[in-house]
N, C-alpha and C positions, 0 to 999 in steps of 0.2 A: 572721717577715718584718720587715725593717728599716723603722722608722718614717721618714717624710720629714724632711728637714732644713730645711724652710722656716721653721718655728718649732717650739718645744718640743712643741706639741700636734699636729704633723703636718698643718698646713694649708698648702695651696698655692693661689695665685691661678690662676683658670681661664686656660688657654693651652695651646699645643701641648705643652709639656714636661709639664705636669700631666696632660693627657689621655693622652699616651704612657705615663707612669708609672702612671696609674690602670689603663689597659688591661693592663699587665704584671702589676700586683698582682692584678687579677681573674683573669687566666689562671693565676696561681700559687696561687689559692685564698684570697686575702685579701679584706678588706672595704674598700670605698671609698664614702664619702658624697659625694653630688653633687646639684646643683640640677636639678630638673625645673621645668616651668611651674606645677606645683601646689604641692608642698612639696619639701624635701630628702629624697632617698631614701637608704637604706642598702643598697648594692649588693653582690651576690656572684654568682659564676658560677652561673646557673640550671641548668646541666647537671650540677653536682657536689653530691651530697648532703652531703659533708664541708664544702664551702664554705657551703651553705645553712644547715647546723646552726649555723654561727657567727653568722648573723643572729639566730636564736632566742636564743642565749646572750647576745649583745650587748644585745638589747632587753629581756631578761627576759620574753619573750613567754609568756603563761600556758598556751597550748595550740598545737598544730600547725595554726594557721590556714593555709589556702593563701595563697601569695604571688603578687603580680602579676609576670609576666615581661615585661620591657621589650624590645621588638624594634625593628628599624630601619624596617620598612615592611610593607606588606600581603603582599608575597611571603614575607618571613620569617615572618609570622604564619601563613600558609597551610601552611608546613612544620610548624607546631606544633599547629594546630587545624583541625577540619572546620568551616569558616565557611559558613553558609547564605547564600543570596542576600540575605536581609534583613540579616544581619550584615555582609556585604560592602558593602551600601549605606551603612550607618553608618560603616564604616571608610573608605570612599572619600570620604564627606562630612566626617568629623571627624578623621581621622588625617593628619598627626601632630597630636596634641592630647590634651586631658584626658578621654579616653574609654577605659574598660576593657571588653573583651568577654570573656565566659565562654562557652566552647563545648567540645564533645567534643574530646578530644585526638586528633591525627592519628596514624595508624600510623607509627612511626619518629620521632615527635617527640622532641626532645632535652631538654625540660624535665624535670628529675628528679622522682621520686615524692615526695620530701620537700617540694619546693617546691609540689607539687600536693596535699599533705596526703593522699596515697593515693587521690585521686579520679581518675576517668576523664575529668575535664574539666580545662581549663587556662584561667587568666586572663591576658590579653595586652593590652598597650598599646604604642603607638608614640608616645613623647613628642615634643613640639615644641621644647623648650628646646635650644638649640644645644649646650650642654655635654653634656647627656644623650645626644643623638644622636651626637655625636662619640665619646663614651665607649663606646657600644654598638659602633660600628664599630671602635674601637681594640681592644676585647676580642674581637671576632670571634665573639660568641655572645650568646644572650639573657642579660639581667641581671635577676635576682630582686631586687626593691627595695621593701620597705615603707618607711614613713616612718622617718627616721633619729632616733628618740627612744626613750627607755625606754618600755616598754609602759604605757599609761595616762596618759602625759604629753601635754601639748599638742604637736601636730605642729610641727616646726621649719621656719621659712621663711628662716633665715639660717644661715651657717656657724657663727656664734657660738652659736646655739641648739644645734647639733649638738655642738660642742666642750664646751659646758657640761653636756650631758646624757650623752653616751656617748663623748666624745672619746678617752679612753684605750683604748677597745675597738676603735677603727677604725684601719686602717693608713694611710689618707689621707683628708683632707677637702678636696674641691675647692671653693674659694670663688668662686662665680659671682654674688655679690650676692644680693639678696632675690629669693625665688621669686615669680613673677608672680601666680599665682592665689591662693596661700595657703590653698587648700582642696583636698582630695583629688579624684581623678578620679571621674566618674560611672561606675557599674558596671551593665552590662546583660547578662543571661544569655540565651543561646540554647540551652536544654537541654530545652525542651518544645514544645508546639504553638505557643505565642506567646512573644515576647520579654518578659522581666520586668525591671523596674527593681529592682536589689538594693540600690543605694546612691545616693542623690542626691549630686551633687558639682558640680564646676566647669562642667559642661555641663548646661544646663537640659533638663528633660523635654520641654518644648514643642518645642524644636529637634529633638530625636530623633524625636518623634512626627510632626513635619512631614515628615521624610525617609521614615519608615516608612509614612506614610499611614494609620496606625492607632494607637490608644492602647496604651501599655505596660501590662502587668499590674503591679500594685503589690506591696507587701510583704504584703498580706492574701491572701485567696483560698487558693490551693493551698499545700501544705506548702512551707516556706521552702527555697529552693535555697541550697546551700552556696557561699560566695564569700569572697574576702578581707574581713576585718572582721566576718565572721559566724561562728557556731559551726560548726566543721568536723566532718564525719563522718570515719570512719577506714577503713583497709583491714582488713576482717574476714576472717581466715583461715578455711579450712575446718576446721582442727584445733581441738579444745577446748583452752583454755588454763587451766592451774592456776597461780594467782599466788602469790607469796611462798613459793615452793617451796625446800626445803633439800636435796632429793635427788630423783633420778629413781625413779619407780615402774615396775613392769613395763609395757612397751609404750609408754613415753613417750620422746619426744625432748626436748632441752633448749634453752632460750633463756637463756644464762648472762650474768652481769655480774661481771667481776673474778675469774673462775675459781672461783666458789663452788660451782657444780654439778660442775665438772670435778674438784674436790678430793675429792668424795664418790663419784665413779665413776658407773656406770650402764650400761645396755646400749644405749640409743638414741644417735643422733647428737646432738652438742651444738654449737651455734653461740654464740659468745661476743660479745655486743654490743660489749664493750670489755674486753679482757684486763687493761688498765691501769686499769680503773674510771673512765674519762673519760666524763662525761655527754654532751659534745658528740659524741664518737665514737659513743656508743651511740645518740644521736638520729639520726645520719647512717645508721646501719646498721639501724634498727628495721624499716622497711617492707621493705627488701631481704631481711632474714633471715626475716621472716614469710613472704614469698613463697617463699624457698628451702626452708623447711620444708614448705610446701604442695606444692611441686614434687617434693620427696622422698617424698611420700606419708604424712607424719606425721599420725596421727589424734588424738594427744594430746600436748601440750607442757607441760613443767614450766618455769615462768619464775622465775628467781632474783629475790630482793628487789632493788629499785632504790631508792636514796636518794630522799627526797621533796623535797630542796632543788634550786634552780636548774632546769635542764632536766629533772631527775628528776620534777618535778611534771607536766610535759607528757607524758613517757614513760609514767608511771603512769596518767595519764588515758587515753591511747590504749590501754594494755593492759587497763584496766578495761572500756573499751568493746568491745574485741576479745573479752574473756572473757564478755561478757553473753550471755544466751540468744538464739539466732538465730531 
């Protein structure tokens, strides 16, 4: 994708032209950094695994944590998630704004599995920042957008922060001035009997509890619920996985990388995460191919070695978890 011409680093001042261009880049699978009311987000088409994989690569994100999908309004959110009456009360009270809701995904929802980290839940937010709202409408689809910084670095609140951290990895940085809140959104999960505060943020617990008429469960108590910024669980296939495989054994299907298993033959079907050994492509295909092998009835899968650098670290982490005893 062609980098913007506003300056050498691909920065454009917020305005109709930048929004239109940003929407086009997102539809074409590129990355756009943009201001929300909390911090600057690193946006990609949330419906495309290939686009979302670029977020993980750009951030150097150490694992496939689920990402927040930014939507235009409550109606758009209801197309993506099953929102309970309590969740809807919070959305009606605080959207657009710095509140993320985690809820079971809706049948037919468009947020891709990689953005959800293989979970049957989805994290959604309707931001209030005018640039963010306009960009969502211009893209015409949910935008997956964690903070626009290298993983582990301080979250960016200006375009200059983004440019200094990950600028060369982004197709366009829309400069809308300093982010208003400067701290990430508050995350509340509606996955159990009671809503749970998963991450304190720009919206205070007390305000949420006043609307709910009941206290939120905190991070203690029951087992932690997976959400953006927390340790993600994985899609666990029915098949047994044998990692670091160099060949197929009798009765095995193959999950290949760079044609290594295909070169050695074998009787079972083989799906190659990336014939060209591209880790971003492999990340985009991982959950999809595990599901396809399950759907095809594979009972055992030989998995080719995956390099441990870059996105390979996250891919191997997911594969190790998938191969663990169930």
